[in-house]
C-alpha positions as CSV (number, residue, x, y, z in Angstrom):
1,X,7.0,37.6,15.3
2,X,5.9,35.2,17.9
3,X,1.7,34.0,18.3
4,X,0.6,36.5,20.4
5,X,2.0,39.3,18.7
6,X,0.0,37.2,15.8
7,X,-3.5,37.7,17.6
8,X,-2.5,41.1,18.2
9,X,-1.9,42.0,15.2
10,X,-5.2,43.4,13.6
11,X,-5.2,42.4,10.1
12,X,-5.7,38.7,10.6
13,X,-8.5,36.7,11.7
14,X,-8.1,35.4,15.6
15,X,-10.6,32.3,14.9
16,X,-9.8,31.9,11.6
17,X,-6.2,31.6,12.8
18,X,-7.5,28.9,15.8
19,X,-9.1,26.6,13.2
20,X,-5.4,26.4,10.7
21,X,-5.9,29.1,8.5
22,X,-5.0,32.9,8.2
23,X,-8.0,34.8,7.3
24,X,-7.7,38.6,7.4
25,X,-10.2,40.4,9.2
26,X,-11.5,43.8,7.7
27,X,-9.1,47.1,8.3
28,X,-11.5,50.1,8.1
29,X,-10.5,52.2,4.7
30,X,-9.2,55.4,4.1
31,X,-11.3,58.8,4.6
32,X,-13.8,56.3,6.0
33,X,-15.6,53.4,5.8
34,X,-15.0,49.0,6.0
35,X,-12.3,47.7,3.5
36,X,-11.8,43.4,3.6
37,X,-8.7,42.6,3.0
38,X,-8.2,39.4,0.8
39,X,-8.5,36.0,2.2
40,X,-6.3,34.3,2.6
41,X,-7.3,30.1,2.3
42,X,-7.9,28.0,5.1
43,X,-5.0,25.1,6.2
44,X,-4.8,21.9,5.7
45,X,-7.8,21.9,3.5
46,X,-7.7,19.7,0.7
47,X,-6.5,17.2,3.4
48,X,-9.8,17.5,5.3
49,X,-11.5,17.0,1.8
50,X,-9.4,14.0,1.0
51,X,-10.6,11.4,4.2
52,X,-13.0,9.0,3.5
53,X,-14.4,6.8,5.7
54,X,-16.6,3.5,5.5
55,X,-17.0,4.0,1.7
56,X,-17.7,2.2,-1.7
57,X,-15.7,3.2,-4.3
58,X,-16.6,1.4,-7.8
59,X,-14.4,3.1,-11.3
60,X,-17.5,4.8,-12.3
61,X,-17.7,7.1,-8.4
62,X,-13.6,6.9,-8.3
63,X,-11.4,9.9,-9.4
64,X,-8.4,8.1,-9.8
65,X,-6.5,12.1,-10.1
66,X,-7.4,12.5,-6.4
67,X,-5.5,9.9,-5.1
68,X,-2.7,11.1,-4.2
69,X,-2.2,11.9,-0.6
70,X,-5.6,10.8,0.4
71,X,-6.0,8.6,3.6
72,X,-8.9,6.3,3.0
73,X,-10.3,4.5,6.1
74,X,-12.5,1.2,6.3
75,X,-12.8,2.1,1.9
76,X,-14.0,-1.0,-0.6
77,X,-12.9,-0.3,-3.8
78,X,-15.4,-3.0,-6.4
79,X,-14.5,-3.1,-9.8
80,X,-12.1,-0.4,-10.3
81,X,-9.5,-0.3,-12.7
82,X,-5.6,1.9,-11.8
83,X,-3.7,2.2,-14.8
84,X,-0.5,4.3,-13.9
85,X,-2.1,4.9,-11.0
86,X,-0.2,7.3,-8.4
87,X,-0.5,6.2,-4.8
88,X,2.3,8.0,-3.6
89,X,2.0,8.9,0.2
90,X,-1.7,7.7,0.2
91,X,-2.7,5.8,3.6
92,X,-5.1,3.1,2.9
93,X,-6.1,1.4,6.4
94,X,-8.4,-1.5,6.7
95,X,-9.2,-1.3,3.3
96,X,-10.9,-4.4,0.6
97,X,-9.4,-4.0,-3.3
98,X,-12.0,-7.0,-4.9
99,X,-12.0,-7.3,-8.5
100,X,-9.9,-4.2,-9.2
101,X,-7.0,-4.4,-11.7
102,X,-3.7,-2.2,-10.3
103,X,-1.8,-1.8,-12.6
104,X,1.7,0.4,-13.1
105,X,0.9,1.9,-9.9
106,X,3.5,4.3,-7.8
107,X,3.2,3.1,-4.4
108,X,6.5,5.4,-3.1
109,X,5.7,6.2,0.5
110,X,1.8,4.6,0.1
111,X,0.7,3.1,3.8
112,X,-1.0,0.0,3.5
113,X,-2.4,-1.3,6.8
114,X,-4.4,-4.1,7.5
115,X,-5.0,-4.3,3.6
116,X,-7.3,-6.7,1.7
117,X,-6.4,-7.5,-2.6
118,X,-9.6,-10.2,-2.9
119,X,-9.4,-11.4,-7.2
120,X,-7.8,-8.4,-8.5
121,X,-4.7,-8.9,-11.0
122,X,-1.6,-6.8,-10.2
123,X,1.2,-5.9,-12.5
124,X,4.2,-4.3,-12.1
125,X,3.7,-2.7,-8.2
126,X,7.0,-2.0,-6.2
127,X,5.2,-2.8,-3.1
128,X,9.1,-2.4,-1.2
129,X,8.6,1.3,-2.5
130,X,5.8,1.7,0.8
131,X,6.0,3.5,3.9
132,X,7.3,0.1,5.8
133,X,4.5,1.5,9.2
134,X,2.4,-0.8,9.6
135,X,2.5,-2.4,6.1
136,X,-0.2,-5.8,7.1
137,X,-1.6,-7.2,3.5
138,X,-3.7,-9.7,2.5
139,X,-4.2,-11.5,-1.3
140,X,-7.3,-13.6,-2.0
141,X,-7.5,-15.5,-5.7
142,X,-5.0,-13.1,-7.2
143,X,-2.8,-12.5,-10.6
144,X,0.2,-11.0,-8.9
145,X,2.8,-10.6,-12.5
146,X,5.8,-9.1,-12.4
147,X,5.5,-7.9,-8.1
148,X,8.6,-6.7,-6.6
149,X,8.2,-7.1,-3.0
150,X,12.4,-6.6,-1.9
151,X,12.9,-6.0,1.5
152,X,9.5,-6.2,2.8
153,X,8.0,-8.1,6.0
154,X,5.3,-10.2,5.0
155,X,4.9,-11.7,8.2
156,X,1.9,-14.7,8.1
157,X,0.8,-12.8,5.5
158,X,-1.9,-14.9,3.3
159,X,-1.4,-15.5,-0.6
160,X,-4.4,-17.5,-0.9
161,X,-4.8,-19.5,-4.1
162,X,-2.9,-17.1,-6.0
163,X,-0.7,-17.0,-9.3
164,X,2.3,-15.4,-8.7
165,X,4.9,-14.9,-11.9
166,X,8.2,-13.1,-12.8
167,X,8.2,-12.2,-9.3
168,X,10.7,-10.9,-6.9
169,X,10.6,-12.2,-2.8
170,X,14.1,-11.7,-2.8
171,X,15.4,-10.9,1.1
172,X,12.0,-10.2,2.7
173,X,10.7,-11.8,6.0
174,X,8.1,-14.9,4.9
175,X,7.8,-16.3,8.3
176,X,4.5,-18.1,8.8
177,X,3.3,-16.9,5.6
178,X,0.9,-19.2,3.5
179,X,1.2,-19.8,0.2
180,X,-2.2,-22.2,0.3
181,X,-2.8,-23.1,-2.9
182,X,-0.5,-20.4,-5.2
183,X,1.1,-21.6,-8.3
184,X,4.7,-20.4,-8.4
185,X,6.1,-19.4,-12.4
186,X,9.4,-17.2,-12.2
187,X,9.4,-16.2,-9.0
188,X,12.5,-15.1,-6.9
189,X,13.1,-16.6,-3.4
190,X,16.6,-15.2,-1.7
191,X,17.7,-14.0,1.8
192,X,14.4,-14.8,2.8
193,X,13.3,-15.7,5.9
194,X,11.0,-18.6,6.2
195,X,11.0,-19.8,8.8
196,X,7.4,-22.4,9.2
197,X,6.1,-20.4,6.2
198,X,3.7,-23.1,4.3
199,X,4.3,-23.9,1.2
200,X,2.7,-27.7,0.8
201,X,0.1,-27.4,-1.0
202,X,1.7,-24.3,-3.5
203,X,3.4,-25.1,-6.9
204,X,5.8,-24.5,-9.3
205,X,8.1,-22.7,-6.6
206,X,12.2,-22.5,-6.7
207,X,13.8,-22.2,-3.6
208,X,17.2,-22.8,-2.8
209,X,17.7,-23.9,0.6
210,X,21.2,-22.5,1.5
211,X,20.3,-18.9,-0.1
212,X,17.0,-18.8,2.6
213,X,15.9,-19.9,6.0
214,X,13.7,-22.4,5.9
215,X,13.2,-23.8,9.3
216,X,10.3,-25.2,10.4
217,X,9.3,-24.1,6.4
218,X,6.5,-26.7,5.1
219,X,6.6,-28.1,2.0
220,X,4.8,-31.4,0.2
221,X,6.0,-33.8,-2.8
222,X,6.4,-33.2,-5.8
223,X,7.2,-29.2,-5.6
224,X,9.7,-30.1,-3.2
225,X,12.4,-31.5,-5.4
226,X,13.1,-27.9,-6.6
227,X,15.8,-28.4,-3.8
228,X,18.0,-30.8,-5.7
229,X,19.4,-29.1,-8.0
230,X,20.8,-26.7,-5.4
231,X,21.8,-29.6,-3.4
232,X,24.0,-31.2,-6.3
233,X,21.5,-34.5,-6.4
234,X,19.9,-36.3,-9.5
235,X,17.6,-38.8,-9.3
236,X,17.2,-41.0,-11.8
C-alpha cells in the first residue's frame, strides 16, 4: 500500500499520520452509531521525551535508567554517580560532567561531542567503543583508572592535571594533545601519533620512541629519561 492509499484508507487519521503516528479514526459501528477503533501510539514519542537541552542534573534529579538512546545538549551533570550505567547510543553534545563518578559505564556507540570532564573519577571506561564522529573530549583534574582509548582520535585533547593509571592509548592520534600537570602510572603508549604533543609538565610516563611517532613532541627532564631503556642506553 503506497502513501496515498494509506491516507485514503478510512481507518487511519491523516493528521496523526502526518505527525508520525497512526492513530485510528472513528468508523460507523454495525447497526448504526460510531465506534472508535483502538489508537496506536504515535511514533518517535520516546525520542522526543529523551531530548534535553541546557539542563543541569544532579544525582537526585537524574534517572539513569532513562539514559539509553537519549540526547543531551549543553547540559551539566553535577555530583552524579554512574555505576555500571548504560550510555549506549546516547548523545552528549557540548556537555559538562563535574564532580561525577563514572564507573564501568557502557559506551557502545555513544556520541561524545565537545564533552568536558572536570574533577571526575572515571574507572573501567572503554572510550574506543564510542561513535567516532565529532569525538571530542576535555579532561580537567580527573582520575582516569583502567581507561581504554584504543585507536581514538585525541588530537588537541587537553588532559590538564589528571592522574592517569593502568590505561591504554594504543593506536591513538595524540597530535598536539596536552598533558600539562598530569601524572602517569602503568599506562601504555604504543603505535601513537604524538606530533607536537606536550608532555613537558607530565610525570611518570614511559614512551618507546621507536614504536611511537614523537616528532615535534615536547618532553622535559628528568621524566624524559624514560626513553633510555628503549634506546639501550645506560647512564651511571
